[in-house]
N, CA, C and O atoms as a Tinker XYZ file with bonds, in Angstrom:
   528  protein
     1  N    268.411000  148.626000   64.972000    73     2
     2  CA   267.660000  147.745000   64.101000    64     1     3
     3  C    268.413000  146.414000   63.963000    63     2     4     5
     4  O    269.616000  146.399000   63.703000    81     3
     5  N    267.720000  145.342000   64.134000    73     3     6
     6  CA   268.297000  144.017000   64.002000    64     5     7
     7  C    268.614000  143.727000   62.541000    63     6     8     9
     8  O    267.791000  143.952000   61.654000    81     7
     9  N    269.831000  143.220000   62.310000    73     7    10
    10  CA   270.257000  142.855000   60.951000    64     9    11
    11  C    270.405000  141.352000   60.849000    63    10    12    13
    12  O    270.712000  140.674000   61.830000    81    11
    13  N    270.181000  140.834000   59.638000    73    11    14
    14  CA   270.507000  139.449000   59.324000    64    13    15
    15  C    271.901000  139.467000   58.711000    63    14    16    17
    16  O    272.128000  140.092000   57.675000    81    15
    17  N    272.827000  138.780000   59.360000    73    15    18
    18  CA   274.216000  138.792000   58.917000    64    17    19
    19  C    274.630000  137.396000   58.456000    63    18    20    21
    20  O    274.602000  136.431000   59.220000    81    19
    21  N    275.006000  137.320000   57.203000    73    19    22
    22  CA   275.432000  136.070000   56.572000    64    21    23
    23  C    276.930000  135.891000   56.793000    63    22    24    25
    24  O    277.710000  136.811000   56.546000    81    23
    25  N    277.330000  134.724000   57.253000    73    23    26
    26  CA   278.739000  134.445000   57.513000    64    25    27
    27  C    279.306000  133.544000   56.422000    63    26    28    29
    28  O    278.800000  132.454000   56.158000    81    27
    29  N    280.372000  134.036000   55.796000    73    27    30
    30  CA   281.147000  133.249000   54.848000    64    29    31
    31  C    282.434000  132.856000   55.568000    63    30    32    33
    32  O    283.243000  133.712000   55.924000    81    31
    33  N    282.611000  131.567000   55.775000    73    31    34
    34  CA   283.849000  131.064000   56.374000    64    33    35
    35  C    284.050000  129.627000   55.902000    63    34    36    37
    36  O    283.151000  129.027000   55.314000    81    35
    37  N    285.226000  129.086000   56.163000    73    35    38
    38  CA   285.551000  127.732000   55.704000    64    37    39
    39  C    284.707000  126.690000   56.419000    63    38    40    41
    40  O    284.351000  126.840000   57.588000    81    39
    41  N    284.396000  125.628000   55.683000    73    39    42
    42  CA   283.775000  124.446000   56.282000    64    41    43
    43  C    284.674000  123.231000   56.073000    63    42    44    45
    44  O    284.971000  122.501000   57.019000    81    43
    45  N    285.100000  123.021000   54.848000    73    43    46
    46  CA   285.926000  121.854000   54.514000    64    45    47
    47  C    287.283000  121.914000   55.193000    63    46    48    49
    48  O    287.728000  122.968000   55.648000    81    47
    49  N    287.922000  120.763000   55.248000    73    47    50
    50  CA   289.243000  120.686000   55.869000    64    49    51
    51  C    289.076000  120.262000   57.313000    63    50    52    53
    52  O    288.529000  119.195000   57.591000    81    51
    53  N    289.538000  121.084000   58.229000    73    51    54
    54  CA   289.401000  120.809000   59.652000    64    53    55
    55  C    288.005000  121.257000   60.082000    63    54    56    57
    56  O    287.835000  122.334000   60.654000    81    55
    57  N    287.009000  120.417000   59.799000    73    55    58
    58  CA   285.622000  120.823000   60.037000    64    57    59
    59  C    285.354000  121.160000   61.498000    63    58    60    61
    60  O    284.582000  122.072000   61.794000    81    59
    61  N    285.986000  120.431000   62.409000    73    59    62
    62  CA   285.760000  120.718000   63.839000    64    61    63
    63  C    286.189000  122.153000   64.172000    63    62    64    65
    64  O    285.444000  122.888000   64.820000    81    63
    65  N    287.368000  122.544000   63.737000    73    63    66
    66  CA   287.858000  123.904000   63.988000    64    65    67
    67  C    287.037000  124.924000   63.200000    63    66    68    69
    68  O    286.715000  125.992000   63.720000    81    67
    69  N    286.700000  124.608000   61.963000    73    67    70
    70  CA   285.943000  125.542000   61.129000    64    69    71
    71  C    284.538000  125.771000   61.681000    63    70    72    73
    72  O    284.013000  126.883000   61.603000    81    71
    73  N    283.936000  124.741000   62.230000    73    71    74
    74  CA   282.625000  124.894000   62.872000    64    73    75
    75  C    282.754000  125.757000   64.127000    63    74    76    77
    76  O    281.889000  126.590000   64.399000    81    75
    77  N    283.829000  125.563000   64.891000    73    75    78
    78  CA   284.062000  126.378000   66.083000    64    77    79
    79  C    284.155000  127.862000   65.715000    63    78    80    81
    80  O    283.576000  128.711000   66.391000    81    79
    81  N    284.884000  128.166000   64.643000    73    79    82
    82  CA   285.027000  129.563000   64.188000    64    81    83
    83  C    283.670000  130.123000   63.770000    63    82    84    85
    84  O    283.331000  131.251000   64.129000    81    83
    85  N    282.894000  129.352000   63.019000    73    83    86
    86  CA   281.573000  129.815000   62.569000    64    85    87
    87  C    280.641000  130.060000   63.759000    63    86    88    89
    88  O    279.903000  131.045000   63.780000    81    87
    89  N    280.675000  129.172000   64.738000    73    87    90
    90  CA   279.846000  129.356000   65.941000    64    89    91
    91  C    280.288000  130.597000   66.718000    63    90    92    93
    92  O    279.453000  131.335000   67.240000    81    91
    93  N    281.597000  130.824000   66.793000    73    91    94
    94  CA   282.122000  132.016000   67.474000    64    93    95
    95  C    281.592000  133.277000   66.795000    63    94    96    97
    96  O    281.166000  134.216000   67.467000    81    95
    97  N    281.619000  133.295000   65.460000    73    95    98
    98  CA   281.070000  134.442000   64.721000    64    97    99
    99  C    279.585000  134.603000   65.037000    63    98   100   101
   100  O    279.111000  135.720000   65.245000    81    99
   101  N    278.850000  133.489000   65.075000    73    99   102
   102  CA   277.435000  133.546000   65.417000    64   101   103
   103  C    277.192000  134.101000   66.804000    63   102   104   105
   104  O    276.258000  134.875000   67.015000    81   103
   105  N    278.033000  133.706000   67.758000    73   103   106
   106  CA   277.918000  134.228000   69.128000    64   105   107
   107  C    278.091000  135.747000   69.149000    63   106   108   109
   108  O    277.349000  136.452000   69.833000    81   107
   109  N    279.068000  136.243000   68.400000    73   107   110
   110  CA   279.323000  137.688000   68.354000    64   109   111
   111  C    278.132000  138.402000   67.708000    63   110   112   113
   112  O    277.693000  139.447000   68.187000    81   111
   113  N    277.623000  137.840000   66.639000    73   111   114
   114  CA   276.479000  138.444000   65.936000    64   113   115
   115  C    275.270000  138.519000   66.864000    63   114   116   117
   116  O    274.590000  139.544000   66.921000    81   115
   117  N    275.004000  137.440000   67.585000    73   115   118
   118  CA   273.874000  137.429000   68.521000    64   117   119
   119  C    274.107000  138.422000   69.663000    63   118   120   121
   120  O    273.176000  139.112000   70.080000    81   119
   121  N    275.343000  138.499000   70.171000    73   119   122
   122  CA   275.655000  139.439000   71.257000    64   121   123
   123  C    275.421000  140.887000   70.826000    63   122   124   125
   124  O    275.192000  141.759000   71.664000    81   123
   125  N    275.479000  141.138000   69.525000    73   123   126
   126  CA   275.218000  142.489000   68.986000    64   125   127
   127  C    273.745000  142.662000   68.606000    63   126   128   129
   128  O    273.387000  143.605000   67.899000    81   127
   129  N    272.891000  141.742000   69.081000    73   127   130
   130  CA   271.447000  141.769000   68.821000    64   129   131
   131  C    271.089000  141.637000   67.350000    63   130   132   133
   132  O    270.114000  142.225000   66.882000    81   131
   133  N    271.884000  140.862000   66.625000    73   131   134
   134  CA   271.603000  140.584000   65.223000    64   133   135
   135  C    271.341000  139.092000   65.036000    63   134   136   137
   136  O    271.477000  138.309000   65.977000    81   135
   137  N    270.970000  138.708000   63.833000    73   135   138
   138  CA   270.622000  137.319000   63.527000    64   137   139
   139  C    271.696000  136.716000   62.634000    63   138   140   141
   140  O    271.905000  137.196000   61.519000    81   139
   141  N    272.389000  135.666000   63.101000    73   139   142
   142  CA   273.392000  135.034000   62.246000    64   141   143
   143  C    272.739000  134.096000   61.228000    63   142   144   145
   144  O    271.819000  133.345000   61.553000    81   143
   145  N    273.228000  134.156000   60.012000    73   143   146
   146  CA   272.815000  133.235000   58.958000    64   145   147
   147  C    274.095000  132.517000   58.534000    63   146   148   149
   148  O    274.935000  133.079000   57.831000    81   147
   149  N    274.226000  131.265000   58.975000    73   147   150
   150  CA   275.460000  130.509000   58.765000    64   149   151
   151  C    275.079000  129.159000   58.154000    63   150   152   153
   152  O    274.938000  128.169000   58.872000    81   151
   153  N    274.912000  129.119000   56.834000    73   151   154
   154  CA   274.412000  127.903000   56.183000    64   153   155
   155  C    275.253000  126.652000   56.422000    63   154   156   157
   156  O    274.708000  125.549000   56.470000    81   155
   157  N    276.561000  126.800000   56.571000    73   155   158
   158  CA   277.388000  125.607000   56.748000    64   157   159
   159  C    277.301000  125.030000   58.165000    63   158   160   161
   160  O    277.920000  124.006000   58.452000    81   159
   161  N    276.549000  125.669000   59.036000    73   159   162
   162  CA   276.194000  125.050000   60.307000    64   161   163
   163  C    274.824000  124.370000   60.213000    63   162   164   165
   164  O    274.444000  123.601000   61.095000    81   163
   165  N    274.108000  124.655000   59.163000    73   163   166
   166  CA   272.732000  124.186000   58.997000    64   165   167
   167  C    272.619000  123.066000   57.952000    63   166   168   169
   168  O    272.121000  121.981000   58.255000    81   167
   169  N    273.075000  123.327000   56.740000    73   167   170
   170  CA   272.857000  122.383000   55.640000    64   169   171
   171  C    273.551000  121.033000   55.788000    63   170   172   173
   172  O    273.017000  120.049000   55.277000    81   171
   173  N    274.707000  120.913000   56.450000    73   171   174
   174  CA   275.291000  119.581000   56.618000    64   173   175
   175  C    274.403000  118.611000   57.402000    63   174   176   177
   176  O    274.660000  117.407000   57.409000    81   175
   177  N    273.365000  119.125000   58.059000    73   175   178
   178  CA   272.402000  118.246000   58.723000    64   177   179
   179  C    271.512000  117.524000   57.716000    63   178   180   181
   180  O    270.903000  116.506000   58.041000    81   179
   181  N    271.436000  118.049000   56.497000    73   179   182
   182  CA   270.562000  117.489000   55.471000    64   181   183
   183  C    271.321000  117.015000   54.240000    63   182   184   185
   184  O    270.921000  116.057000   53.579000    81   183
   185  N    272.415000  117.693000   53.944000    73   183   186
   186  CA   273.181000  117.425000   52.722000    64   185   187
   187  C    274.611000  117.049000   53.089000    63   186   188   189
   188  O    275.196000  117.613000   54.013000    81   187
   189  N    275.163000  116.092000   52.356000    73   187   190
   190  CA   276.505000  115.588000   52.627000    64   189   191
   191  C    277.527000  116.375000   51.815000    63   190   192   193
   192  O    277.515000  116.330000   50.585000    81   191
   193  N    278.406000  117.091000   52.497000    73   191   194
   194  CA   279.419000  117.905000   51.838000    64   193   195
   195  C    280.408000  117.067000   51.032000    63   194   196   197
   196  O    281.081000  117.591000   50.144000    81   195
   197  N    280.502000  115.780000   51.328000    73   195   198
   198  CA   281.409000  114.897000   50.590000    64   197   199
   199  C    280.817000  114.371000   49.285000    63   198   200   201
   200  O    281.516000  113.738000   48.494000    81   199
   201  N    279.541000  114.630000   49.060000    73   199   202
   202  CA   278.884000  114.248000   47.804000    64   201   203
   203  C    278.814000  115.509000   46.945000    63   202   204   205
   204  O    278.097000  116.448000   47.288000    81   203
   205  N    279.555000  115.540000   45.825000    73   203   206
   206  CA   279.660000  116.780000   45.042000    64   205   207
   207  C    278.330000  117.453000   44.712000    63   206   208   209
   208  O    278.214000  118.673000   44.832000    81   207
   209  N    277.333000  116.684000   44.302000    73   207   210
   210  CA   276.044000  117.285000   43.941000    64   209   211
   211  C    275.378000  117.927000   45.156000    63   210   212   213
   212  O    274.763000  118.987000   45.045000    81   211
   213  N    275.503000  117.285000   46.305000    73   211   214
   214  CA   274.886000  117.818000   47.517000    64   213   215
   215  C    275.642000  119.054000   48.016000    63   214   216   217
   216  O    275.032000  119.990000   48.535000    81   215
   217  N    276.963000  119.056000   47.860000    73   215   218
   218  CA   277.763000  120.229000   48.248000    64   217   219
   219  C    277.366000  121.441000   47.408000    63   218   220   221
   220  O    277.159000  122.533000   47.937000    81   219
   221  N    277.263000  121.239000   46.096000    73   219   222
   222  CA   276.871000  122.328000   45.195000    64   221   223
   223  C    275.474000  122.828000   45.557000    63   222   224   225
   224  O    275.231000  124.035000   45.587000    81   223
   225  N    274.568000  121.911000   45.827000    73   223   226
   226  CA   273.203000  122.302000   46.215000    64   225   227
   227  C    273.226000  123.141000   47.491000    63   226   228   229
   228  O    272.551000  124.166000   47.577000    81   227
   229  N    274.000000  122.707000   48.474000    73   227   230
   230  CA   274.073000  123.439000   49.753000    64   229   231
   231  C    274.620000  124.844000   49.544000    63   230   232   233
   232  O    274.090000  125.802000   50.107000    81   231
   233  N    275.670000  124.980000   48.743000    73   231   234
   234  CA   276.246000  126.308000   48.510000    64   233   235
   235  C    275.256000  127.199000   47.779000    63   234   236   237
   236  O    275.122000  128.376000   48.113000    81   235
   237  N    274.566000  126.662000   46.795000    73   235   238
   238  CA   273.569000  127.462000   46.073000    64   237   239
   239  C    272.388000  127.839000   46.960000    63   238   240   241
   240  O    271.857000  128.943000   46.840000    81   239
   241  N    271.974000  126.946000   47.841000    73   239   242
   242  CA   270.910000  127.281000   48.788000    64   241   243
   243  C    271.384000  128.383000   49.742000    63   242   244   245
   244  O    270.610000  129.264000   50.115000    81   243
   245  N    272.646000  128.324000   50.126000    73   243   246
   246  CA   273.212000  129.379000   50.964000    64   245   247
   247  C    273.135000  130.732000   50.285000    63   246   248   249
   248  O    272.799000  131.733000   50.918000    81   247
   249  N    273.446000  130.766000   49.000000    73   247   250
   250  CA   273.370000  132.030000   48.254000    64   249   251
   251  C    271.932000  132.539000   48.230000    63   250   252   253
   252  O    271.708000  133.748000   48.284000    81   251
   253  N    270.970000  131.650000   48.150000    73   251   254
   254  CA   269.567000  132.080000   48.209000    64   253   255
   255  C    269.269000  132.722000   49.563000    63   254   256   257
   256  O    268.575000  133.736000   49.628000    81   255
   257  N    269.785000  132.143000   50.635000    73   255   258
   258  CA   269.608000  132.749000   51.960000    64   257   259
   259  C    270.299000  134.102000   52.039000    63   258   260   261
   260  O    269.795000  135.030000   52.672000    81   259
   261  N    271.444000  134.207000   51.401000    73   259   262
   262  CA   272.218000  135.449000   51.402000    64   261   263
   263  C    271.391000  136.613000   50.862000    63   262   264   265
   264  O    271.522000  137.742000   51.335000    81   263
   265  N    270.556000  136.345000   49.889000    73   263   266
   266  CA   269.771000  137.396000   49.234000    64   265   267
   267  C    268.868000  138.143000   50.212000    63   266   268   269
   268  O    268.497000  139.287000   49.952000    81   267
   269  N    268.513000  137.520000   51.326000    73   267   270
   270  CA   267.663000  138.172000   52.316000    64   269   271
   271  C    268.433000  138.791000   53.473000    63   270   272   273
   272  O    267.837000  139.183000   54.476000    81   271
   273  N    269.755000  138.882000   53.341000    73   271   274
   274  CA   270.575000  139.385000   54.438000    64   273   275
   275  C    270.954000  140.848000   54.234000    63   274   276   277
   276  O    270.990000  141.359000   53.114000    81   275
   277  N    271.233000  141.497000   55.355000    73   275   278
   278  CA   271.579000  142.919000   55.361000    64   277   279
   279  C    273.075000  143.163000   55.295000    63   278   280   281
   280  O    273.524000  144.241000   54.904000    81   279
   281  N    273.842000  142.153000   55.681000    73   279   282
   282  CA   275.284000  142.333000   55.754000    64   281   283
   283  C    275.951000  140.967000   55.616000    63   282   284   285
   284  O    275.366000  139.938000   55.954000    81   283
   285  N    277.182000  140.977000   55.115000    73   283   286
   286  CA   277.991000  139.764000   54.981000    64   285   287
   287  C    279.236000  139.928000   55.846000    63   286   288   289
   288  O    279.850000  140.994000   55.874000    81   287
   289  N    279.598000  138.867000   56.546000    73   287   290
   290  CA   280.882000  138.809000   57.241000    64   289   291
   291  C    281.699000  137.716000   56.580000    63   290   292   293
   292  O    281.263000  136.567000   56.506000    81   291
   293  N    282.884000  138.068000   56.100000    73   291   294
   294  CA   283.828000  137.078000   55.596000    64   293   295
   295  C    284.828000  136.846000   56.716000    63   294   296   297
   296  O    285.548000  137.761000   57.117000    81   295
   297  N    284.869000  135.615000   57.222000    73   295   298
   298  CA   285.690000  135.288000   58.384000    64   297   299
   299  C    286.810000  134.340000   57.959000    63   298   300   301
   300  O    286.569000  133.246000   57.450000    81   299
   301  N    288.037000  134.795000   58.184000    73   299   302
   302  CA   289.212000  133.990000   57.835000    64   301   303
   303  C    289.907000  134.554000   56.613000    63   302   304   305
   304  O    289.276000  135.135000   55.730000    81   303
   305  N    291.212000  134.374000   56.578000    73   303   306
   306  CA   291.998000  134.927000   55.472000    64   305   307
   307  C    292.384000  133.877000   54.446000    63   306   308   309
   308  O    292.962000  134.206000   53.411000    81   307
   309  N    292.074000  132.630000   54.717000    73   307   310
   310  CA   292.286000  131.559000   53.744000    64   309   311
   311  C    290.935000  131.263000   53.104000    63   310   312   313
   312  O    290.016000  130.785000   53.769000    81   311
   313  N    290.820000  131.546000   51.818000    73   311   314
   314  CA   289.529000  131.456000   51.135000    64   313   315
   315  C    289.442000  130.175000   50.317000    63   314   316   317
   316  O    290.251000  129.942000   49.419000    81   315
   317  N    288.449000  129.347000   50.639000    73   315   318
   318  CA   288.208000  128.102000   49.911000    64   317   319
   319  C    287.429000  128.403000   48.628000    63   318   320   321
   320  O    286.968000  129.524000   48.416000    81   319
   321  N    287.291000  127.387000   47.780000    73   319   322
   322  CA   286.511000  127.557000   46.545000    64   321   323
   323  C    285.053000  127.895000   46.842000    63   322   324   325
   324  O    284.457000  128.733000   46.165000    81   323
   325  N    284.481000  127.245000   47.852000    73   323   326
   326  CA   283.096000  127.540000   48.222000    64   325   327
   327  C    282.938000  128.973000   48.708000    63   326   328   329
   328  O    281.972000  129.652000   48.360000    81   327
   329  N    283.886000  129.425000   49.509000    73   327   330
   330  CA   283.854000  130.812000   49.978000    64   329   331
   331  C    283.975000  131.780000   48.801000    63   330   332   333
   332  O    283.273000  132.790000   48.745000    81   331
   333  N    284.858000  131.469000   47.873000    73   331   334
   334  CA   285.050000  132.347000   46.715000    64   333   335
   335  C    283.755000  132.457000   45.901000    63   334   336   337
   336  O    283.410000  133.534000   45.416000    81   335
   337  N    283.045000  131.334000   45.755000    73   335   338
   338  CA   281.763000  131.343000   45.049000    64   337   339
   339  C    280.779000  132.284000   45.760000    63   338   340   341
   340  O    280.096000  133.079000   45.114000    81   339
   341  N    280.714000  132.188000   47.083000    73   339   342
   342  CA   279.810000  133.049000   47.857000    64   341   343
   343  C    280.241000  134.519000   47.771000    63   342   344   345
   344  O    279.392000  135.408000   47.708000    81   343
   345  N    281.532000  134.774000   47.768000    73   343   346
   346  CA   282.029000  136.148000   47.663000    64   345   347
   347  C    281.652000  136.746000   46.320000    63   346   348   349
   348  O    281.282000  137.918000   46.248000    81   347
   349  N    281.741000  135.957000   45.251000    73   347   350
   350  CA   281.330000  136.444000   43.928000    64   349   351
   351  C    279.841000  136.793000   43.923000    63   350   352   353
   352  O    279.438000  137.786000   43.318000    81   351
   353  N    279.028000  135.979000   44.595000    73   351   354
   354  CA   277.596000  136.282000   44.700000    64   353   355
   355  C    277.389000  137.568000   45.486000    63   354   356   357
   356  O    276.527000  138.375000   45.136000    81   355
   357  N    278.164000  137.768000   46.538000    73   355   358
   358  CA   278.080000  138.981000   47.355000    64   357   359
   359  C    278.350000  140.217000   46.504000    63   358   360   361
   360  O    277.659000  141.228000   46.625000    81   359
   361  N    279.357000  140.128000   45.648000    73   359   362
   362  CA   279.692000  141.257000   44.765000    64   361   363
   363  C    278.521000  141.588000   43.852000    63   362   364   365
   364  O    278.178000  142.758000   43.681000    81   363
   365  N    277.906000  140.567000   43.264000    73   363   366
   366  CA   276.775000  140.794000   42.351000    64   365   367
   367  C    275.583000  141.392000   43.076000    63   366   368   369
   368  O    274.876000  142.239000   42.530000    81   367
   369  N    275.360000  140.950000   44.307000    73   367   370
   370  CA   274.212000  141.427000   45.083000    64   369   371
   371  C    274.471000  142.776000   45.754000    63   370   372   373
   372  O    273.535000  143.433000   46.211000    81   371
   373  N    275.744000  143.192000   45.814000    73   371   374
   374  CA   276.142000  144.482000   46.406000    64   373   375
   375  C    275.720000  144.603000   47.875000    63   374   376   377
   376  O    275.303000  145.669000   48.327000    81   375
   377  N    275.834000  143.508000   48.597000    73   375   378
   378  CA   275.488000  143.514000   50.018000    64   377   379
   379  C    276.684000  144.066000   50.794000    63   378   380   381
   380  O    277.814000  143.640000   50.554000    81   379
   381  N    276.460000  145.001000   51.716000    73   379   382
   382  CA   277.567000  145.529000   52.529000    64   381   383
   383  C    278.299000  144.398000   53.250000    63   382   384   385
   384  O    277.677000  143.493000   53.807000    81   383
   385  N    279.632000  144.467000   53.228000    73   383   386
   386  CA   280.465000  143.365000   53.709000    64   385   387
   387  C    281.522000  143.858000   54.693000    63   386   388   389
   388  O    282.047000  144.965000   54.571000    81   387
   389  N    281.815000  143.011000   55.660000    73   387   390
   390  CA   282.915000  143.256000   56.598000    64   389   391
   391  C    283.864000  142.066000   56.519000    63   390   392   393
   392  O    283.439000  140.931000   56.307000    81   391
   393  N    285.143000  142.340000   56.692000    73   391   394
   394  CA   286.180000  141.316000   56.623000    64   393   395
   395  C    286.758000  141.094000   58.019000    63   394   396   397
   396  O    287.008000  142.051000   58.752000    81   395
   397  N    286.970000  139.824000   58.387000    73   395   398
   398  CA   287.505000  139.482000   59.709000    64   397   399
   399  C    288.531000  138.362000   59.597000    63   398   400   401
   400  O    288.472000  137.534000   58.688000    81   399
   401  N    289.476000  138.351000   60.540000    73   399   402
   402  CA   290.378000  137.216000   60.645000    64   401   403
   403  C    289.690000  136.149000   61.495000    63   402   404   405
   404  O    288.544000  136.327000   61.909000    81   403
   405  N    290.380000  135.050000   61.754000    73   403   406
   406  CA   289.768000  133.942000   62.490000    64   405   407
   407  C    289.434000  134.272000   63.940000    63   406   408   409
   408  O    288.612000  133.591000   64.554000    81   407
   409  N    290.058000  135.302000   64.491000    73   407   410
   410  CA   289.770000  135.712000   65.872000    64   409   411
   411  C    288.744000  136.837000   65.912000    63   410   412   413
   412  O    288.517000  137.443000   66.959000    81   411
   413  N    288.129000  137.113000   64.770000    73   411   414
   414  CA   287.138000  138.170000   64.604000    64   413   415
   415  C    287.728000  139.564000   64.779000    63   414   416   417
   416  O    287.032000  140.498000   65.177000    81   415
   417  N    289.011000  139.693000   64.479000    73   415   418
   418  CA   289.620000  141.014000   64.382000    64   417   419
   419  C    289.298000  141.565000   63.004000    63   418   420   421
   420  O    289.534000  140.892000   62.001000    81   419
   421  N    288.768000  142.766000   62.939000    73   419   422
   422  CA   288.347000  143.311000   61.653000    64   421   423
   423  C    289.533000  143.617000   60.754000    63   422   424   425
   424  O    290.560000  144.126000   61.202000    81   423
   425  N    289.369000  143.298000   59.482000    73   423   426
   426  CA   290.332000  143.624000   58.432000    64   425   427
   427  C    289.701000  144.753000   57.633000    63   426   428   429
   428  O    288.619000  144.587000   57.069000    81   427
   429  N    290.356000  145.877000   57.582000    73   427   430
   430  CA   289.780000  147.033000   56.901000    64   429   431
   431  C    290.184000  147.037000   55.427000    63   430   432   433
   432  O    291.365000  146.958000   55.091000    81   431
   433  N    289.192000  147.129000   54.571000    73   431   434
   434  CA   289.398000  147.086000   53.124000    64   433   435
   435  C    290.415000  148.134000   52.682000    63   434   436   437
   436  O    291.262000  147.864000   51.830000    81   435
   437  N    290.331000  149.315000   53.256000    73   435   438
   438  CA   291.217000  150.408000   52.845000    64   437   439
   439  C    292.682000  150.125000   53.196000    63   438   440   441
   440  O    293.586000  150.765000   52.660000    81   439
   441  N    292.912000  149.163000   54.099000    73   439   442
   442  CA   294.275000  148.844000   54.533000    64   441   443
   443  C    294.786000  147.506000   53.993000    63   442   444   445
   444  O    295.816000  147.013000   54.454000    81   443
   445  N    294.094000  146.921000   53.040000    73   443   446
   446  CA   294.470000  145.592000   52.562000    64   445   447
   447  C    295.916000  145.502000   52.091000    63   446   448   449
   448  O    296.585000  144.497000   52.331000    81   447
   449  N    296.398000  146.537000   51.428000    73   447   450
   450  CA   297.759000  146.492000   50.890000    64   449   451
   451  C    298.829000  146.426000   51.974000    63   450   452   453
   452  O    299.932000  145.940000   51.723000    81   451
   453  N    298.522000  146.902000   53.162000    73   451   454
   454  CA   299.526000  146.922000   54.223000    64   453   455
   455  C    299.202000  145.976000   55.379000    63   454   456   457
   456  O    299.920000  145.949000   56.379000    81   455
   457  N    298.129000  145.205000   55.246000    73   455   458
   458  CA   297.725000  144.271000   56.302000    64   457   459
   459  C    298.410000  142.923000   56.077000    63   458   460   461
   460  O    298.110000  142.225000   55.109000    81   459
   461  N    299.317000  142.565000   56.959000    73   459   462
   462  CA   300.078000  141.320000   56.824000    64   461   463
   463  C    299.256000  140.062000   57.071000    63   462   464   465
   464  O    299.750000  138.956000   56.856000    81   463
   465  N    298.017000  140.209000   57.515000    73   463   466
   466  CA   297.174000  139.029000   57.732000    64   465   467
   467  C    296.658000  138.449000   56.422000    63   466   468   469
   468  O    296.196000  137.308000   56.392000    81   467
   469  N    296.730000  139.218000   55.341000    73   467   470
   470  CA   296.179000  138.772000   54.056000    64   469   471
   471  C    297.285000  138.675000   53.019000    63   470   472   473
   472  O    298.321000  139.331000   53.122000    81   471
   473  N    297.035000  137.829000   52.006000    73   471   474
   474  CA   297.996000  137.689000   50.921000    64   473   475
   475  C    297.380000  138.230000   49.623000    63   474   476   477
   476  O    296.241000  138.697000   49.610000    81   475
   477  N    298.145000  138.160000   48.551000    73   475   478
   478  CA   297.684000  138.714000   47.276000    64   477   479
   479  C    296.435000  138.011000   46.753000    63   478   480   481
   480  O    295.568000  138.659000   46.165000    81   479
   481  N    296.326000  136.698000   46.954000    73   479   482
   482  CA   295.131000  135.969000   46.500000    64   481   483
   483  C    293.889000  136.503000   47.217000    63   482   484   485
   484  O    292.858000  136.737000   46.586000    81   483
   485  N    293.986000  136.690000   48.516000    73   483   486
   486  CA   292.880000  137.234000   49.301000    64   485   487
   487  C    292.501000  138.611000   48.771000    63   486   488   489
   488  O    291.326000  138.892000   48.537000    81   487
   489  N    293.508000  139.472000   48.582000    73   487   490
   490  CA   293.253000  140.831000   48.082000    64   489   491
   491  C    292.524000  140.794000   46.744000    63   490   492   493
   492  O    291.597000  141.571000   46.515000    81   491
   493  N    292.943000  139.898000   45.869000    73   491   494
   494  CA   292.322000  139.797000   44.551000    64   493   495
   495  C    290.872000  139.322000   44.645000    63   494   496   497
   496  O    289.996000  139.850000   43.960000    81   495
   497  N    290.623000  138.328000   45.491000    73   495   498
   498  CA   289.268000  137.773000   45.616000    64   497   499
   499  C    288.295000  138.790000   46.196000    63   498   500   501
   500  O    287.155000  138.872000   45.738000    81   499
   501  N    288.714000  139.570000   47.193000    73   499   502
   502  CA   287.785000  140.509000   47.833000    64   501   503
   503  C    287.670000  141.840000   47.075000    63   502   504   505
   504  O    286.817000  142.667000   47.398000    81   503
   505  N    288.517000  142.039000   46.082000    73   503   506
   506  CA   288.441000  143.274000   45.305000    64   505   507
   507  C    287.051000  143.407000   44.676000    63   506   508   509
   508  O    286.540000  142.468000   44.066000    81   507
   509  N    286.462000  144.568000   44.832000    73   507   510
   510  CA   285.151000  144.835000   44.250000    64   509   511
   511  C    283.985000  144.653000   45.219000    63   510   512   513
   512  O    282.837000  144.917000   44.860000    81   511
   513  N    284.267000  144.206000   46.443000    73   511   514
   514  CA   283.203000  144.088000   47.434000    64   513   515
   515  C    282.765000  145.461000   47.913000    63   514   516   517
   516  O    283.534000  146.421000   47.867000    81   515
   517  N    281.538000  145.545000   48.369000    73   515   518
   518  CA   281.020000  146.777000   48.982000    64   517   519
   519  C    281.314000  146.695000   50.468000    63   518   520   521
   520  O    280.444000  146.333000   51.260000    81   519
   521  N    282.560000  147.037000   50.853000    73   519   522
   522  CA   282.996000  146.865000   52.241000    64   521   523
   523  C    282.634000  148.064000   53.104000    63   522   524   525
   524  O    282.625000  149.211000   52.655000    81   523
   525  N    282.337000  147.755000   54.353000    73   523   526
   526  CA   282.037000  148.780000   55.356000    64   525   527
   527  C    283.253000  149.016000   56.210000    63   526   528
   528  O    283.216000  149.845000   57.120000    81   527
């Protein structure tokens, strides 16, 4: 069954690299016969991330898209404020979630305490997710 998979990953900062990572995640999702939902590849075409009101609007619109998704992928171990906002929405919506590093190596929730790819801030932010 085809799933709609929402990708939470960084956009701000090194946007060129962050877009490359998001596209890579999308490629993997498509290769698995699923549908990627990656708002930060879409909304910057209409809304300016450097304008605070437009950034907030884009993130909130992304959360609306998230509501129709079957699964969430959190990509990257450095979590921005925008990502944290989306993760909090994921917790409230109880959408099944998978954790990945920037190379799309899976991070297993049950191993967070011993996984050197993540730090205490990451562990705290993802606590309470419905991880697969």
